[in-house]
N, C-alpha and C positions, 0 to 999 in steps of 0.2 A: 339687674342684666346678667346672665350666666355666664362665668367665668370662663375663658377659652378655653376649648374642648369640652364642653359639658353641653350635651343638649336642650337639659329639660332643670328647671328651678330646682323638682323635686330630686334631683340626684345627686344635688351637691350635699358636701358634707355639711355637719350643721355650724360648722365655723367659718366656710363658706359661706354660706346662708346669712349667718350675720354678717360679715364681710360687702358682702353683696347689698345687705339692707342699710346699713353706714352707709356705701356709698352713694345713696338716692334720698336721705338726708343729713342734716347737720348743720353745722354755723350756715353755711351759704344759702340756707333759707334767711331770705329777707329779714323774717321779725325776730329768727335766734340771732342772725347778724347783730341787730342793734340791741337787743338785750347784753350781746358779749360786746359790744364800745360802751355800753352804760354800765357795767361792771369795771372795766379796765378804768375806762374815767372815772369815776370812782376814788379806784386807789393813784389813779397817778395826778389828777384835780381836783379832788374831796367832791366833784359832783358831778350826775348823771348825765348834766346838760354836754355830751361829747366834742359836740357843733359847735360848741363857746369854745372851743380849745385851738381852733383855726389861728387866733392872734396871741396864742401864750406862748410868752419866751421869760427865762431866766433862768440863771446859773444855781443851780441848788450847792454846789458845793461837793461833786459826789465824784470831780475829775475828769469829768465829759463835758469840760467846758459847756457853751449852752444848750442849755435844754427849750425843746420848742415844739410848737402843733399838737397835733391829737393824738399822736402815740409818742409824744417825747421825741423827735428826733433831735442828736447829740452833733455837736461842732468837732466835736472829737472822737466818733466814732465811723466817723464816713457815711451815714446815711445823710444828714441835713444836706453835706457836699453834692452826692449824690440827686438829694429832694430841689434843690438851687437849681444845679445840672438843668434835672429833666424841665422844670417849669421855666428857665430860660430857651431851651429848645420850642417849649410851645410857644413860648411870648416875649421874643426878644426886646431887649431893650427893659424888660422889668426894674424895680427896684430894687431888688435885691441881684443882680445879675454882676451886679461892681463890686461885688463882697468874693466872688467866686475866687479869685489869685489869694484872697487872705485866709476863705475856708480851708482851699488846699494848700496854706501854710500849715492852719490849723490841724489840722486832722491828725488825729490820735494822742492829744495832748491837750490841756484846759485852759492854755490859752487862746485869750481875748485880740490878740494883735491885727489889727488891721481893720477888726470890725468893729471898736469902739471911735468914737459916742454915739454911732447912730443907727447901728445894726436892729438893734431892740425895736426901735423907734420905725425903722423901714420897712422888718418883720411884720408890725401890727398892722402896717399900712396897706403892706402887698395881703395882708389877711383877707382884708375887702374884697381882694378881687378874685372873683368866682373860678378864673383860671387856677391862681392857687390853692386854693381850696379843692381844685376836682385833682390837680398834682399830689397834694397831702393823701389825696384819700388812695388814689389809684398807687401810689408809693408804698403807703400800708399797705395794705392786700400786696403788691408785689413779693416784699420784702419781708413781711411777718406774718399778714393771714394764710393768705394762700398755700405756704409752706407748710405752717403749721396744722392746715385743715388736710390738708392733704399727707400729711405724713400720718395724723389720728387715724385720717380712715383707712391709710393703709396697717393700721395696728388694728383696726378692729373698732375702734373709740367710738360711742353716740358723743352726742353733745356735748355733755358734762366735757370727757376727755379732750375733745378737741381744743374746746377751750382753757382749756388745764395748759395743754401747750401752746397754746396762742397765747395766753400770759407768760406763759416761760420765755419765748421766745423773744416778745416784748423787751422785759426788763433783763436779760441775758444774751440775745444775741443769737449766734450761732457760727462763731468762730470753730479756732479750735482749742480753747482754754477749757479750764477744769469743770469750770462755771458756765459754760456754751450752752445751750439747748442739747444739742445732739450729747453732751458728756454726760448732764441730766439723764437723757433718755436712755443711754447705755451702762448709768447707774440704777437703773429703774428694771433694767431689762438682765441685770446679774440676779435680782432678788425674787422677780415672778414675770410671766409669758403675758403677754399682752392677750387681747380675744382671738385675734386673728393667726395667734401658736396655740390657741387653744387654751387659752386661761383664765382664768375667774377676772372677770373686768375691776370687781371693788378691790382686790388684791393689788391688781396691776394697779391702778390710780393711787391705792395709799404708797406703794411702792415709788409712782413717778412725785408724788408732795411728797416725799420724806427726802427725795434726792435734791427737789427741787429746794424744801427747808435748807438742808444744809450747803446748797451753794450758796443760798441768799447770806447764809451767817458767815461767810468767808469776806464775804465787805462790809464795812460797818454805816454803808449809806443803805442798805437792805436788811441790815438783821431784823428789824420787825418783820415778822412773820406774817402779819395779821392777813395778810391777802390770800396769802393760801391756809392759815389756821378757822380763820374764824369767817371765810369765807366761802372758798373751795368745798373745803371738809364737811362743811357744815350742808353742801347740797349732795354729795355724796353720801355723809351720815344718813340724810332722809334719801338714799337710793333715785335722787332727782334725776337721772341719767339724760334727759332730756332736755335739762332746766327750763321746766315747765313754770309758767308764774300760778301762784302768786311765791316772788324772793325775798329771802331777806337776809343780811349778811351786814356784817361789821369788817372797817378795814381803820387800821392806825385810830380809833377812839371813836369815829363814826359811824355809826347808825344808817342803813340803805335800806330800800323797798322799791320792787317794780310790783305794782299792782296788776 
């Protein structure tokens, strides 16, 4: 689609042409999105079977309380509360609805007060419900996937760059702290320009991944940077900007591939 005020594709500057092309493709292609879900799941759950993670729940001792579901919703970081609130809107009286007051109290902490001893069992029960599965997917897209992909497209990044943004926002969120997604992107912009600003895509993505590694090392729970160093950097080194298969990578010592 031509940019506003431009009548013909041929009249666009190169960077505008790139941005327009990026806007038409990327992670919102169902096949590419499936690949993205598998790569994230390899890091979050040591498995490519991301749909098996609806029922996942445990406290991984990272200060965020319970981590659960297909994207690691956390009882201490507000997204789990919003997930259960949305589930309850869609299905009043569900098995998790009774925990809403407790989820509100523990939000922002690693406390399990009011959740134990049956919350994990009830989560796994809810995970069998298609309504809860659909809610997990829609909240993943609303909070993480769509904002990351849209921002990456605005920066003129192809599928790999869109994935790098998505994986970053999944791990770091997008708050106002120094290790949030927006702060990581700001740190990268101080080093290189993205394609939408006339910069080189490889140079910019290297700057972004450098900033991401810095952010990960600020927190002991995320100090293993292999999901960047032996996954995303491998794709970048191979100039696989469109995340075309076959793909092979390593995360936390485990090897994965998509044929």
